[in-house]
C-alpha positions in Angstrom: 1.0 0.7 -58.5 0.9 4.3 -59.6 2.7 6.5 -62.2 4.5 9.7 -61.8 5.8 12.3 -64.4 9.6 12.7 -63.8 11.6 15.8 -64.7 12.5 14.5 -68.2 8.8 14.3 -69.1 8.8 10.5 -69.0 6.3 8.5 -67.0 8.0 6.2 -64.5 6.4 3.5 -62.4 6.8 3.9 -58.6 5.7 1.5 -55.9 3.4 3.0 -53.2 3.2 0.7 -50.2 0.6 1.2 -47.5 1.2 -0.4 -44.1 -0.9 -0.7 -41.0 0.7 -1.3 -37.5 -1.2 -3.4 -35.1 0.0 -3.2 -31.5 -0.6 -5.8 -28.7 0.8 -5.8 -25.2 2.6 -3.3 -23.0 3.5 0.4 -23.3 6.9 -0.6 -24.5 5.2 -2.0 -27.6 3.2 1.2 -28.0 6.5 3.2 -27.8 8.0 0.8 -30.3 5.2 1.5 -32.7 6.2 5.2 -32.8 9.8 4.1 -33.5 8.6 1.8 -36.2 6.5 4.5 -37.8 9.6 6.6 -38.1 11.5 3.7 -39.7 8.7 3.1 -42.2 8.4 6.8 -43.1 12.1 7.0 -43.7 11.8 4.2 -46.2 9.0 5.9 -48.1 6.3 3.5 -46.7 2.9 5.2 -46.0 1.4 4.2 -42.7 -2.4 3.9 -42.7 -4.9 4.2 -39.9 -6.9 1.1 -40.9 -5.9 -2.4 -41.9 -8.6 -2.1 -44.7 -6.5 0.4 -46.6 -3.2 -1.5 -46.1 -1.3 -3.7 -48.5 1.0 -4.9 -45.7 0.6 -5.2 -41.9 3.1 -5.2 -39.1 1.9 -6.9 -35.9 3.8 -5.9 -32.8 3.4 -8.8 -30.5 3.5 -9.7 -26.8 4.4 -13.1 -25.3 3.9 -12.4 -21.6 0.7 -14.6 -21.6 -0.6 -17.2 -24.0 -3.8 -15.2 -24.6 -1.8 -12.3 -26.0 0.0 -14.6 -28.5 -3.3 -16.3 -29.5 -4.9 -12.9 -30.2 -1.9 -11.7 -32.3 -1.8 -15.0 -34.3 -5.5 -14.8 -35.0 -5.3 -11.3 -36.3 -2.2 -12.1 -38.4 -3.9 -15.1 -40.0 -6.9 -13.0 -40.8 -4.7 -10.4 -42.5 -2.9 -13.0 -44.6 -6.3 -14.5 -45.5 -7.2 -11.2 -47.0 -4.1 -11.2 -49.2 -2.0 -8.8 -47.1 1.7 -9.2 -46.5 2.2 -9.8 -42.8 5.3 -9.1 -40.7 5.1 -10.4 -37.2 7.4 -8.3 -35.0 8.3 -8.0 -31.3 8.5 -10.6 -28.6 6.5 -13.4 -30.2 8.7 -13.1 -33.3 11.8 -13.4 -31.2 10.6 -16.4 -29.3 8.8 -18.3 -32.1 11.0 -17.3 -35.1 10.4 -18.9 -38.5 7.9 -21.4 -37.0 5.4 -18.6 -37.4 6.2 -18.6 -41.1 5.8 -22.4 -41.4 2.5 -22.2 -39.5 1.1 -19.7 -42.0 0.9 -16.9 -39.4 3.5 -14.6 -41.0 5.4 -13.9 -44.2 8.3 -12.5 -42.3 9.4 -12.2 -38.6 11.4 -9.5 -36.9 12.5 -9.5 -33.3 12.7 -6.3 -31.1 16.2 -5.7 -32.4 15.3 -6.1 -36.1 12.9 -3.3 -36.7 15.3 -1.7 -39.2 14.8 -4.7 -41.5 11.0 -4.4 -41.7 10.9 -2.0 -44.7 13.0 -4.4 -46.8 10.6 -7.2 -45.9 7.6 -5.1 -46.9 9.3 -4.1 -50.2 10.5 -7.7 -50.6 14.1 -6.6 -50.9 15.0 -9.1 -48.2 13.6 -12.6 -49.1 15.5 -14.7 -46.6 13.4 -16.0 -43.7 15.5 -16.4 -40.5 15.2 -16.6 -36.8 15.8 -13.3 -35.0 18.9 -13.2 -32.8 20.7 -10.9 -30.5 23.9 -10.5 -32.5 23.5 -6.8 -32.5 21.8 -5.4 -29.4 19.7 -2.3 -30.4 18.8 0.8 -28.5 17.8 2.7 -31.7 19.4 5.7 -30.1 20.1 7.3 -33.5 16.5 7.3 -34.5 13.8 9.8 -33.7 10.3 8.2 -33.1 7.4 9.7 -35.0 5.3 12.3 -33.2 1.7 11.2 -32.6 0.3 14.8 -32.4 -0.3 14.3 -28.7 0.4 16.5 -25.6 1.5 13.3 -23.8 4.3 11.1 -25.3 6.2 8.0 -24.1 9.8 7.1 -24.7 11.8 3.9 -24.0 15.0 4.9 -22.2 16.2 1.3 -21.9 15.6 -2.1 -23.5 15.8 -5.6 -22.3 15.9 -7.0 -18.7 18.4 -8.8 -16.4 16.0 -9.9 -13.7 15.0 -13.3 -15.0 11.8 -13.6 -12.9 11.1 -17.3 -13.1 7.7 -16.8 -14.8 8.7 -14.2 -17.4 9.9 -14.4 -21.0 11.0 -10.8 -21.4 14.8 -11.4 -20.9 14.6 -14.1 -23.6 12.4 -12.0 -25.9 14.1 -8.6 -25.5 17.6 -9.6 -24.5 19.8 -8.2 -21.8 19.4 -4.8 -20.2 20.9 -1.8 -22.0 20.3 1.9 -21.6 19.8 4.6 -24.2 22.5 7.3 -23.9 21.4 10.4 -22.2 22.1 12.7 -25.1 19.8 10.7 -27.3 17.0 10.7 -24.7 17.2 14.5 -24.4 17.3 15.0 -28.2 14.1 12.9 -28.6 12.3 14.7 -25.7 13.2 18.1 -27.1 11.7 17.0 -30.4 8.5 16.0 -28.6 8.4 19.3 -26.9 9.0 21.2 -30.1 6.1 19.4 -31.7 3.7 20.3 -28.9 4.1 17.7 -26.2 4.0 18.8 -22.6 4.1 15.5 -20.7 6.5 12.6 -21.2 6.7 9.1 -19.7 10.0 7.3 -19.5 9.6 3.6 -20.1 11.7 0.5 -19.4 11.2 -3.0 -18.0 12.8 -1.5 -14.9 13.6 2.1 -15.3 15.3 2.2 -11.9 18.1 0.1 -13.4 18.9 2.8 -16.0 22.6 3.7 -16.2 24.7 5.8 -18.6 28.2 7.1 -18.1 27.9 6.7 -14.4 24.6 8.4 -14.2 21.6 6.6 -12.5 17.9 7.0 -13.2 17.4 9.6 -10.6 20.2 11.7 -12.2 18.5 11.4 -15.6 15.1 12.3 -14.1 16.5 15.4 -12.4 18.2 16.6 -15.6 15.3 16.0 -17.9 12.8 17.6 -15.6 14.5 21.0 -16.2 13.9 21.0 -19.9 11.9 24.0 -21.0 8.3 23.2 -21.9 8.2 19.9 -20.0 5.3 20.4 -17.6 4.9 16.8 -16.4 7.2 13.8 -16.3 6.5 10.3 -15.2 8.0 6.8 -15.5 7.1 3.1 -15.9 8.0 0.5 -14.5 9.8 0.3 -11.2 11.1 -3.0 -9.7 10.5 -2.7 -6.0 13.9 -4.2 -5.2 15.7 -1.2 -6.7 13.7 1.6 -5.1 15.7 3.1 -2.3 14.8 5.8 0.2 17.4 8.3 -1.2 15.8 8.0 -4.7 12.4 8.7 -3.3 13.7 11.7 -1.4 15.3 13.2 -4.5 12.2 12.5 -6.6 10.1 14.6 -4.2 12.2 17.6 -5.0 11.3 17.4 -8.7 8.4 19.9 -9.1 7.0 18.5 -12.4 7.2 14.8 -11.4 3.9 13.0 -11.4 3.1 11.4 -8.0 2.6 8.0 -9.6 4.4 4.8 -8.8 3.7 1.5 -10.5 5.2 -1.1 -8.2 4.5 -4.7 -9.2 4.0 -6.9 -6.2 3.0 -10.2 -7.9 2.5 -12.1 -4.6 2.4 -11.3 -0.9 3.8 -14.7 0.1 7.5 -14.6 0.8 7.7 -18.3 -0.3 6.1 -17.5 -3.7 8.2 -14.3 -4.1 11.3 -16.4 -3.7 10.1 -19.0 -6.2 9.4 -16.1 -8.6 13.0 -14.8 -8.1 11.6 -11.4 -7.3 14.5 -10.4 -4.9 12.4 -8.9 -2.1 10.2 -9.9 0.8 6.8 -8.6 1.6 8.3 -6.5 4.4 10.7 -5.0 1.9 7.8 -4.1 -0.4 5.6 -2.5 2.3 8.6 -0.5 3.5 8.9 1.0 0.0 5.2 1.8 -0.2 5.6 3.6 3.2 8.5 5.7 1.9 6.3 6.8 -1.1 3.3 7.7 1.1 5.4 9.5 3.7 7.1 11.6 1.0 4.4 12.4 -1.6 1.0 14.0 -1.3 -1.8 11.7 -2.6 0.4 9.3 -4.5 -1.3 7.1 -7.0 0.1 3.6 -6.4 -0.7 0.7 -8.8 0.6 -2.8 -9.0 0.6 -6.2 -10.8 -0.6 -9.4 -9.1 -0.1 -12.9 -10.5 -2.1 -15.7 -8.9 -1.9 -19.5 -9.4 1.9 -19.6 -9.6 3.4 -23.1 -9.1 3.5 -23.9 -5.4 1.0 -21.2 -4.4 -1.3 -22.6 -1.7 -4.6 -21.3 -0.6 -2.8 -19.8 2.4 -0.3 -18.0 0.1 -3.2 -16.6 -1.9 -4.8 -15.4 1.3 -1.6 -13.5 2.1 -2.1 -11.6 -1.1 -5.7 -10.8 -0.4 -4.8 -9.5 3.0 -1.9 -7.4 1.6 -4.2 -5.8 -0.9 -6.6 -4.8 1.8 -3.7 -3.6 4.0 -1.9 -1.5 1.4 -5.0 -0.2 -0.4 -3.8 0.0 -4.0 -5.4 2.6 -6.3 -5.5 0.1 -9.1 -4.2 -3.4 -9.8 -3.5 -5.3 -13.0 -4.4 -8.9 -12.2 -3.6 -12.1 -14.0 -3.7 -15.9 -13.7 -0.3 -17.6 -14.1 0.3 -18.6 -17.8 3.0 -21.1 -18.5 5.7 -19.7 -20.7 8.0 -22.3 -22.4 11.6 -21.7 -21.6 11.1 -20.2 -18.2 12.1 -21.8 -15.0 8.6 -21.8 -13.7 7.4 -23.9 -16.6 9.5 -26.8 -15.1 8.4 -26.4 -11.5 6.2 -29.0 -9.9 3.2 -28.4 -7.6 1.3 -26.9 -10.5 -2.0 -25.1 -9.6 -4.8 -26.4 -11.8 -6.2 -24.0 -14.5 -9.6 -24.1 -12.8 -8.1 -23.1 -9.5 -6.1 -20.3 -11.1 -9.2 -18.8 -12.6 -11.2 -19.1 -9.4 -8.5 -17.3 -7.5 -8.3 -14.6 -10.2 -12.1 -14.0 -9.9 -11.9 -13.6 -6.2 -8.8 -11.3 -6.5 -10.5 -9.1 -9.1 -13.6 -8.7 -7.0 -11.6 -7.9 -3.9 -9.1 -5.5 -5.5 -11.7 -3.6 -7.5 -13.8 -3.0 -4.5 -10.8 -1.4 -2.7 -9.9 0.6 -5.8 -13.4 1.9 -6.2 -13.5 2.9 -2.5 -10.2 4.8 -2.9 -11.5 6.6 -6.0 -14.8 7.6 -4.2 -12.8 9.4 -1.5 -11.9 12.0 -4.2 -15.5 13.0 -4.9 -16.0 16.6 -3.7 -12.3 17.5 -3.8 -10.8 20.3 -5.9 -7.9 19.3 -8.0 -5.5 20.5 -10.6 -6.1 18.7 -13.9 -4.1 18.3 -17.1 -6.2 18.0 -20.3 -4.9 15.2 -22.6 -7.5 14.4 -25.3 -11.2 14.3 -26.2 -13.1 11.6 -24.3 -14.6 8.8 -26.4 -18.0 9.6 -24.9 -18.8 11.9 -27.9 -20.4 14.5 -25.7 -17.6 17.1 -25.8 -16.0 15.9 -22.6 -12.3 15.6 -22.3 -9.9 13.1 -20.8 -7.6 14.5 -18.2 -5.1 13.5 -15.5 -4.6 14.5 -11.9 -1.2 15.5 -10.5 -0.7 11.8 -9.6 -1.6 10.6 -13.1 -5.1 9.3 -12.1 -7.3 9.5 -15.1 -10.6 11.4 -15.0 -13.3 12.7 -17.4 -13.7 16.5 -17.5 -17.3 17.4 -18.4 -16.4 20.5 -20.6 -14.6 21.0 -23.8 -11.0 22.2 -23.3 -7.8 22.4 -25.1 -5.3 19.5 -24.8 -2.4 20.7 -22.7 -4.4 23.0 -20.6 -4.0 22.9 -16.8 -7.2 23.8 -15.0 -8.8 23.7 -11.5 -11.7 21.3 -11.3 -14.1 19.7 -8.8 -14.6 16.0 -8.7 -18.3 15.6 -8.7 -19.0 11.9 -8.9 -17.9 8.4 -9.6 -19.5 6.3 -12.4 -18.2 2.8 -12.3 -14.5 3.3 -12.0 -14.5 6.7 -13.8 -14.2 10.0 -11.9 -16.1 12.9 -13.4 -15.1 16.5 -12.9 -16.6 19.9 -13.6 -14.8 23.2 -14.0 -14.0 25.2 -11.0 -12.5 28.1 -12.9 -11.7 28.8 -16.6 -8.3 30.2 -15.7 -5.3 28.3 -16.7 -3.1 27.3 -13.6 
């Protein structure tokens, strides 16, 4: 509580609320944190950079795996134990509802479509605990996300998902698919550019499904790419089923598009892909990778792999290992199957034991990382255009930077975020590529 002298000369009491936002999970949650920051600021709530300085805490949660829920619950309980007011928001709030309140995890819950209510929870203007619902599907298209003082920003262009992969809770947690209107997207990106951003990533559970007033994702991409000041544009995530050859061809004509494709494979067994309800075969997937590699120079192709899915045999798992070797991904996000209540996979028989899931995951990680490191080592000695993004956490004056295909490197010289330079890749340390200046001239 603090006091302020008003214009009449009287001292009046005003409530200053400090709030910390803790983010778990995917880049959609990271983008939602910027949106939430703007909502809090508009309500006169001060966002802090440390939970130690906060009176209230908002925990943006993920429910894709049990481990993510456990971590968020642990943090929330710790914050409540320190006397802070806790709002659990996002996917776990949507799925678990007021059970989180009964368990002592949260004071309030807010699903992905209820972020506007969070200021009233924090200020205790809304005392009614209730389960989140999808009565009003949000796109937050009227709101401007807060600017994080970065040359690289991300923006969700759609929310929800219609795919209903049998292992995934996202459609239940974030609701059906809906797209943000184009005009709102352009308005937000222009604000980013006015504030100093030069690179923007467009986000969605499946950006290729974007649609507004008859315009598809590729139409949106082409229009946005021409905005003045936008030097680099990228996107996450693409569902392999929805990537067609014409879209790849049109993408290649966009000069500031990053040559980066995240194409989640999940499994290389057609039987398992069918059980997962992925909507493509392994042959379909490899055809799309071929389109990308035929069309783009040095594309950076990453993927997601899920092992131990119900019904996956050792032979199915071997198909995945063989495919990783054959395709040669630049990087893979790898996970053991985690049962999610409410999904179809949770009811499937032929479960793979937890021990076997972990063993397969260890084998997969070793195999995929060896391939990724070999791919990265091929860049040593090459000369590349780099885009400086931020100081590296090494503390030695080095900078983080990205190549034309979005691959991250460390540039061993101080530079200004947003600069585009020529550099030589000099060595690989672990999985980190190190680069030195080739010239000081801006490209």
